[in-house]
C-alpha positions in Angstrom: -30.4 43.4 -101.7 -32.8 44.9 -99.4 -34.7 47.8 -100.6 -34.7 51.0 -99.0 -38.3 50.4 -97.9 -37.2 47.1 -96.2 -34.4 48.8 -94.3 -36.5 51.3 -93.2 -39.4 48.8 -92.0 -36.5 46.7 -90.3 -35.1 49.6 -88.4 -38.7 51.1 -87.2 -39.7 47.8 -85.9 -36.6 47.4 -83.6 -36.1 49.1 -80.2 -32.5 50.7 -80.4 -32.6 49.9 -76.4 -33.4 46.4 -76.5 -30.8 45.8 -79.1 -28.1 47.6 -77.1 -29.0 45.5 -74.1 -29.1 42.4 -76.3 -25.5 43.3 -77.1 -24.3 43.3 -73.6 -24.3 47.5 -73.1 -25.2 48.6 -70.0 -27.8 51.1 -70.6 -29.1 53.2 -68.0 -31.2 56.2 -68.4 -30.8 56.3 -72.1 -26.9 56.1 -72.0 -24.4 53.7 -72.2 -20.4 54.0 -72.0 -18.6 54.6 -75.2 -16.9 51.7 -77.3 -13.5 53.9 -77.1 -13.3 54.5 -73.6 -9.7 55.5 -73.9 -10.6 58.6 -75.8 -12.5 59.9 -72.7 -11.2 61.2 -69.5 -11.5 58.7 -66.7 -12.4 56.0 -69.2 -15.9 57.4 -69.9 -16.8 56.6 -66.2 -19.8 58.8 -66.8 -21.5 57.4 -70.1 -21.3 59.6 -72.9 -23.3 57.7 -75.5 -27.2 58.9 -75.5 -29.7 56.8 -77.0 -33.0 58.5 -78.8 -35.4 55.7 -78.8 -37.8 57.6 -81.1 -35.6 58.1 -83.7 -33.7 54.8 -83.3 -30.4 56.9 -83.1 -27.4 56.8 -80.8 -24.5 59.2 -80.5 -21.5 60.0 -78.5 -20.9 63.5 -77.4 -17.2 63.3 -77.6 -16.3 60.7 -80.3 -17.6 62.3 -83.7 -17.5 58.9 -85.3 -19.6 56.9 -82.4 -23.0 57.6 -84.1 -25.6 55.8 -86.1 -28.8 53.8 -86.2 -29.5 50.2 -84.9 -27.6 48.4 -87.5 -24.5 50.9 -87.1 -24.7 49.9 -83.4 -24.5 46.3 -84.1 -21.8 46.9 -86.6 -19.8 49.2 -84.3 -20.1 46.8 -81.2 -19.4 43.7 -82.8 -17.0 44.7 -85.6 -19.1 43.3 -88.3 -20.0 44.0 -91.8 -23.4 45.6 -92.9 -24.9 42.1 -93.8 -23.4 40.5 -90.7 -25.3 43.0 -88.6 -28.5 42.1 -90.3 -28.1 38.7 -89.9 -27.3 38.8 -86.2 -30.5 41.0 -85.7 -32.7 38.5 -87.4 -30.8 35.1 -86.5 -29.0 35.6 -83.2 -31.4 37.8 -81.2 -34.4 35.8 -80.7 -36.1 38.5 -78.9 -36.4 40.4 -82.3 -38.9 38.1 -84.2 -40.0 39.7 -87.6 -40.9 38.9 -91.2 -37.2 38.9 -92.7 -37.8 37.5 -96.1 -36.0 40.4 -97.6 -33.2 40.0 -95.3 -32.7 36.4 -95.6 -32.5 37.3 -99.5 -29.9 40.0 -98.7 -27.7 37.3 -96.6 -28.1 34.2 -98.7 -25.2 35.0 -100.9 -23.1 36.0 -98.3 -23.8 32.9 -96.5 -23.3 30.7 -99.5 -19.9 32.3 -99.9 -18.9 31.5 -96.3 -20.2 27.8 -97.1 -17.8 27.6 -100.1 -14.7 28.7 -97.7 -15.6 26.2 -95.3 -13.2 23.3 -96.9 -11.1 20.9 -94.7 -8.6 22.9 -92.5 -4.6 22.2 -93.1 -3.0 20.5 -90.3 -1.3 23.8 -88.9 -4.1 26.1 -89.8 -4.3 27.6 -86.4 -0.7 28.8 -86.6 -1.6 30.5 -90.0 -4.7 32.1 -88.2 -2.7 33.2 -85.0 0.0 34.8 -87.2 -2.5 36.6 -89.2 -4.1 37.7 -86.1 -0.7 39.1 -84.5 0.1 40.9 -87.8 -3.0 43.2 -87.4 -2.0 44.2 -83.8 0.0 47.1 -82.8 3.3 47.3 -80.7 2.7 48.9 -77.3 2.5 52.7 -77.8 4.2 54.4 -75.1 1.3 56.8 -74.5 -1.3 54.1 -74.3 -3.2 52.7 -71.5 -1.4 49.4 -72.0 1.9 51.1 -71.5 0.7 52.7 -68.3 -0.7 49.4 -67.0 2.7 47.6 -67.7 4.9 50.5 -66.3 2.7 50.4 -63.1 3.7 46.8 -62.9 7.6 47.8 -63.2 7.7 46.3 -66.9 9.3 48.7 -69.4 9.4 49.0 -72.9 12.8 47.4 -73.4 11.3 44.2 -72.1 8.0 44.7 -73.9 9.4 45.3 -77.3 11.9 42.2 -76.9 9.2 39.7 -75.9 6.9 41.1 -78.9 4.1 42.4 -76.6 1.0 43.6 -78.7 -2.0 45.4 -78.2 -5.5 44.9 -79.8 -6.1 48.8 -80.0 -8.4 48.7 -82.7 -11.0 46.0 -82.3 -13.3 46.7 -85.0 -10.5 47.1 -87.7 -9.0 43.8 -86.5 -12.4 41.9 -86.6 -13.1 43.3 -90.1 -9.6 42.5 -91.4 -9.8 38.9 -90.0 -13.1 38.4 -91.9 -11.5 39.5 -94.9 -8.7 36.6 -94.6 -11.0 33.9 -93.3 -14.6 32.9 -92.9 -16.5 33.2 -89.5 -16.6 29.5 -89.4 -12.9 29.2 -89.6 -12.3 31.8 -87.2 -14.5 30.1 -84.7 -12.6 26.7 -85.1 -9.5 28.3 -84.4 -10.8 30.0 -81.3 -10.5 33.5 -82.2 -14.2 34.0 -82.6 -16.8 32.8 -80.2 -20.1 30.8 -81.1 -21.8 34.2 -81.9 -19.3 34.9 -84.6 -17.7 37.6 -82.6 -14.0 38.3 -82.0 -12.9 37.5 -78.6 -10.4 39.7 -76.4 -12.5 42.9 -76.8 -12.1 43.3 -72.9 -8.4 41.7 -73.0 -6.4 43.9 -75.3 -3.0 43.1 -74.1 -1.8 40.2 -76.1 1.2 38.1 -74.8 2.4 35.6 -77.5 4.3 32.6 -76.7 7.4 32.7 -79.0 10.0 30.2 -79.5 13.8 30.9 -79.8 13.2 31.8 -83.2 10.6 34.2 -82.4 7.7 32.3 -84.0 4.5 32.5 -82.1 2.6 29.3 -81.1 -0.1 30.7 -78.8 -1.0 33.7 -76.6 -2.4 35.0 -73.8 -4.9 38.0 -73.6 -4.9 40.0 -70.5 -7.5 42.5 -69.3 -6.5 46.0 -68.2 -9.5 46.8 -66.3 -9.4 44.9 -62.7 -12.9 44.8 -62.7 -13.0 42.4 -65.7 -13.1 38.6 -64.8 -11.4 36.5 -65.8 -8.4 38.6 -66.0 -6.8 36.4 -68.8 -7.9 34.6 -71.8 -6.0 31.9 -73.7 -5.8 31.3 -77.3 -7.6 27.8 -78.4 -4.3 26.1 -78.8 -2.1 23.8 -76.8 0.8 25.7 -74.9 3.7 23.8 -76.1 6.4 25.3 -73.8 6.7 27.8 -71.0 6.5 31.5 -71.5 9.9 33.1 -72.8 11.3 29.8 -74.2 14.4 31.6 -75.3 15.7 31.5 -71.8 15.8 27.6 -72.0 19.1 27.6 -74.3 20.7 24.7 -72.7 23.5 26.8 -71.5 24.6 26.8 -67.7 23.0 29.3 -65.6 20.0 30.2 -63.2 16.4 30.2 -64.3 13.5 31.3 -62.3 10.0 29.4 -63.1 7.2 31.8 -62.3 3.5 31.4 -62.2 2.3 33.6 -65.2 3.9 35.8 -67.8 3.5 38.9 -66.0 5.9 37.7 -63.1 8.4 36.4 -65.7 8.2 39.8 -67.4 8.9 41.4 -64.0 12.0 39.2 -63.3 13.2 40.1 -67.0 12.8 43.5 -66.2 15.3 43.4 -63.4 17.6 41.4 -65.4 16.9 37.7 -64.1 16.4 35.0 -66.7 12.7 33.9 -66.0 10.2 31.6 -67.7 6.6 31.5 -66.7 3.8 28.9 -66.7 0.0 29.8 -67.1 -1.1 28.4 -63.6 0.3 26.6 -60.8 -1.1 23.2 -62.2 0.0 23.8 -65.7 3.4 22.3 -65.9 3.9 19.4 -68.6 6.3 16.5 -67.6 7.7 16.9 -71.2 9.1 20.3 -70.4 11.3 19.0 -67.8 14.1 18.4 -70.3 14.0 21.8 -71.6 15.7 23.0 -68.3 18.8 20.9 -68.8 22.0 22.6 -67.2 19.9 25.3 -65.4 19.9 26.0 -61.6 15.9 26.0 -61.2 14.5 28.6 -58.7 10.7 27.9 -58.2 9.1 31.1 -57.5 5.2 30.4 -57.6 2.7 32.5 -56.0 2.6 32.1 -52.2 -0.9 30.9 -51.9 -2.3 27.5 -51.6 -2.5 26.6 -55.3 1.0 27.9 -55.7 2.4 26.0 -53.0 0.9 22.8 -54.1 1.9 23.3 -57.7 5.6 24.2 -56.5 5.7 20.9 -54.7 4.4 18.9 -57.7 6.9 20.6 -60.1 9.5 20.0 -57.8 8.9 16.4 -57.7 8.6 16.3 -61.6 12.2 17.7 -61.9 13.6 15.6 -58.9 12.2 12.3 -60.7 14.5 13.3 -63.7 17.4 14.2 -61.6 17.2 18.0 -61.7 17.7 20.0 -58.4 15.3 22.7 -57.6 15.5 25.6 -55.1 12.4 27.7 -53.6 12.4 31.5 -54.0 11.0 31.4 -50.6 10.7 35.1 -49.6 7.2 36.0 -50.9 4.8 37.1 -48.2 1.4 35.1 -47.8 -0.7 35.7 -50.9 2.0 37.5 -52.8 3.4 36.8 -56.3 6.7 38.1 -57.7 4.9 41.1 -59.4 3.3 42.4 -56.5 6.2 41.6 -54.2 8.6 44.0 -56.4 6.1 46.4 -56.5 5.7 46.7 -52.8 9.4 46.9 -52.7 9.5 49.7 -54.9 6.8 51.7 -53.1 8.6 51.1 -49.8 11.9 52.3 -51.4 10.4 55.6 -52.9 8.8 56.1 -49.4 12.3 56.3 -47.7 
């Protein structure tokens, strides 16, 4: 365990501004945006967290719980424990080079414990970790930014509850709880944590699980709510075993709309149409064709060059198997299903 003198020395030798920038925070004139932008008017567009470089301290003027020293800064930003924060400072920030013998003693026991947990993983360990992750998430609250984002795309509560959409609304809590259940190495191998030992999806909090007809999750997509974030979607590191909304592929006679993306499929579900989605124009597996038996298949991929090429390829796969397909064929150039419906709604309200 580090002594109080060793901790004091560590903090005195570190620049909290340098550490903040190493963490990816955009520090300008001694300020950066709060970790909890949803608590702030306009998403904390004008940064509310100030840094006192002389004292090595940060504080948000809105959130009483957003404050602390350089170690607290690492903990809060990365969602780590106290020993993990120190380990990051001495091991994963190469610009911060100090004599850390005391720190290495402090983290040795922690590292040994993690090594003991790193046993051979069972065949389906990703499904177990995925289930643990989704259990820690929240249903979409009606007063949340995610609810507003979905409603703005004409996707409403009845649909998002039915397909089990989830929200990563407390990034740091979820990260801490996952680390109680699994080692960092296991979470990295599964794909939930990145190579720096940090939970992914902090900027992609809308979680869209791929569930089967028995409502079991097999993978998910994470969607950003801020249009400035790129890429706008991140995938869980597991194969996609079937199109999104597999429950619609029930083998019964009927019409099915095949969309590019889960959001387009959710849009059509909102308007009462049976729809499934694929993650991208080029992601349709030949083995999925048989799932569409007894369905009249209407292809409605994005009306852009990749979408048109993808539709042609998918149509050929169905035709080779004896399935007939039809093209939705009414999307304007560059449009997708969701943007088309949104434009239609806007035009109807304007009349």
